[in-house]
N, C-alpha and C positions, 0 to 999 in steps of 0.2 A: 552149616549152610550160610550163615551170615557172612563169613569171609568171602565165599564165592560170589554172593549177591553184591557185595560192595566192590569186588574186583570188576565184575561185569557191568555194574550199574553205579558208578561212583557218585552220580548226581543225587542219589537218595541217601547217601551216607551222611550221618551226623545231623540230620534234621531232628530236632528235639521236641516238637510240638506234640500235644497229647494225642492228636489223631494218628500220628505216625506210631507212637507207642502202642496204642490200642490195636492198630493194624498189625504191627510186628508181633504183638502178643498172640493174636489169633493165628498168624502164620506159624509161629513157633509151636503152638499147641497142635495144629493140624499136621504140620510136617513131622513132628515127633510121633504122632499117632499113625501116620500112613506112609510117609515117603520111603522109609527103608524097605517095607514090604512091597510097595508099588514098584520101586526101582528093581528089586530082585525079580519080581514077576515079569517085568518088561524085559530085563536082561535075559531071563530064561528062554523067552520066545525067540531070541536072536542067536542063541548058542547053536553053532553049526551052520548059521546063515551069514554069509558075507555080504553085508549091505551097510557099510559104515555111515553112509549119508543119511540113513533113516533108522538107525538102531537105537539102543537105549540111551546113548549120549545125546542124540537128537531130541528124544523125549524129555530128557532133563533140561536141555537148553530151552525148549518150549515152555517148560514150567518156570524157569528163571525169568524168561521174557514176560510170562503171564504175571508173575509176582510184581514186576516193575510196572506193568500196565495197570494192574489192580491198585497199586499204591497211588498212581497218578489219578485214577478214577475216584479214589477215596476222597480226594479234594473236592469232588463234584457231587458226591452222594454217599450214603452209607454202604459199606461193604460188609456183608454178613458172613458168619462162619460157614454156613451151608453153601454159599457161593464159592468161597475159597476151597472148601472140600471138594465140591463138584468139579471145579476147574482143575484142581490137582489130579484127580482121577482121570478126567478127560485128557489132560495133557500127557499123562503117562501111558495111555492106551490108544491114542488116536491113530497111530501108524503101526501098531503091532500086527495088523492084518497084512502088512507088507513082508512079514516073515513067511507068508504063504502065497502071496501074489504080488507082482510088480505093476499091476494095472493102476491106471490113474484113479479109477473108482475102487478104492480099497476100504472105504469107511464101513461098509456092511460087515466085512470080515473082521475088522477091528472091534466093532460093536459086539459081535458074537463072542469073541474072546473075553472082552470086558464083562459081559453078562455072566460068563462062567466063573470068572474071578469073584465077582460081587456075590454070587450065590454061595461061594465057599467061605465068606466072611461072616463072623458072628456079630453083624451090625446091620442097621438099616441106614439108607442114604436118602436124605430129604429130597435131593434133586436127582434121583436116579433116572427118571424119565428124561429130564432135560439133558443130563450129561450123556446118556446113551444116544439120544437123537443128535447131539452135537458131534459125537464121535462118528456116527454114521454119515452125516452130511457135511463134515468139515471139508471134504475134498470137492465140493461143488463150487467151482471157481466162477460161476455166474453170480454167486452171493445172493441168489434170489430170495432167501429166507431172512435176510437182514440188509436193508438198504439205507436206513436212516439212523441218525445218532440217538433217536429216542429208544432204539433197540440195543444199544451198545453195552448195557450192563448184564446181558445174558451170556450164558456159557458159549453158545455157538459163535457169535461174532468175535468174542475174545479169543477163543481157540483158533478160529480161522486166521485172525490177524497175527497171533503169535507164531503159528505155524508158518505163515508167510514171512514174518520178520526173520526167521531162521534161514530163509532163502536169500537174505541180504548179506553183504560183507564177503570176506574171503571164503568162509564156510559155504555160503550160498553158491559161489562159483563151483566148488566141488560138488555140492549136492545136486545142482542142475546137471553137471557133466555126467556124474555116475548114473543117475536114474534115467536120463534121456538116452545115454549110450546103451544101457541095459534094455531099454524099450526098443532098440533097433534103429535109432536115429543116427545117421552117419555123422562122424565127427565134424566133417566140413560144413554140415548144416546146423550145427548146434545154435549158433547165434540167431538164426532165423526163427528158431523155436523158442529160445530162451527169452529174447527181448520182449515180444508181445506178452508172454506169460508174466514176466517180471513186472512190466508196466501195469498190467491188470491187478496184480497183487498190491502194488503201491497205491494205485487209485483207491482200492478198497480201504486200505489203512488210512489214507488221507481223508476219505469221506467219513469214516467212523471215528477216527481218533486224531485227526490232524490239528485239532485245537489244543493239544496237550503240551504246548510250549516246548521246552528244551528236549523232552522225550521225543516228540515228533520231529524236531530238527535233527537230533542225533540219528534217528532211523532214516531220515531223508539222506543224510550223508552216507550211511551204509548202503542204501539203495543205489545211490549215485556211483559208489565204488563198483558194485556188481554190474550196473548198466555200462559204465565206461569200459570195464574189462571185456565184456562180450562185444561191445562196439569195436574195440581194438582187435579182438579176435576176428571179427568180420572183415576188417580191413587188411589183415594179413592173408597171404596166399597159403592155404592149408597144405601141409606136407606131413606125413606121419612120422618122419624122422627129424622134424624141426625141434630144436631145443632152445629157441629164443622167443621172447615176447609172450603174449597171451597164448599163442599156439603151443609154445614150449611148455607152459604150465599144464595145459590140458593134456598134452602128449605124455607128460610125466605121470599124471593121474591115470590116464588110459592104460599105458603100458605096464606100470608097476603096481597099481592098486586094482583097477577095474578088471584088467585082463591078467594081471600077475598075482603074486601071492603076498605082496607087501601090504601093511596097514598104512593109512594116511600118515601116522606118526613116523613111520619108518623112512619116509621120504626125506626127513631131516638129514639123514646120513648121506643122502645122494647129492645134497647141495654143497658144492665146493666153492672156495673163494673166487675161483676163476669163472664160475657160472655166470650166465647172463644176468645183468643187473636187475632186469624186470623180474626174473624168476626169484632171485634172492629177496627182493623187496616183497614180492607176493607171499612167499613162504614165511617170512618173518611175521607178517600180519596173520597168516593162516594159523600158525602155531600159537600165537598169542591168544587168538579166539578159541582154538581147540582145547587149550590147556584148562579152560574154565570147566569143561564138562568131562574131563578125564579122571576125576576123582569119584570115589564111591560115597554117596551120602550116608 
């Protein structure tokens, strides 16, 4: 896991202070204990379910994002093993309910699945109530349960923020397109739905964690990339056969992955040297991001 972490979050690599070592030691202990079986359980729920925007790889990315955020928060206060453990479990179960429902409110279904998994383990979990509540309510994008930075060391705001961070960048472009199209939003109307939702997620991250220096700046750049993409999409005249610009990117996802049988990874073979420059540039970034979560822990 260390190699993946450093690839995705190079700013944390090589810091040798004692706090970092202590944090990394806790991470290693808890990941060794739980991550392989959590990943396997999450993956099992998505077998036979085609939803690559929210499957086990999304859950792993959310955990990687949470590790980075917890590391930054460790500079502002103690991070306990039970918080790390609770956050790992919450990250790896928060969207498993989407294996049975595509609804925006899927947290309750995810919670019930996690409760069953926890009951099967020969262990007790110190933060069981907190992590289950976080799973159930992470999809409340009013963020009513956590409005100020005084609450930011709890599982729910961390989970909500990290889930939101995976909606940024090139992967975020795909995640929005897939789930909104599956919910019946016409392709031509995607930007009108994505941009307000995206801005709301970013405001929450800034309100809760915007003081975290380089981390906040980097995620601001990732947000800006997704916002600019959908702003460009809105400026293009939508046509279902268009294969240029932002519309071309969405049409490739729609036709080949969402409506077709390809995986997102398989689109790499469809990109030709003579393809639209915007499409080539986008998919170069998309696959660089996607590669981080395509390995098994």
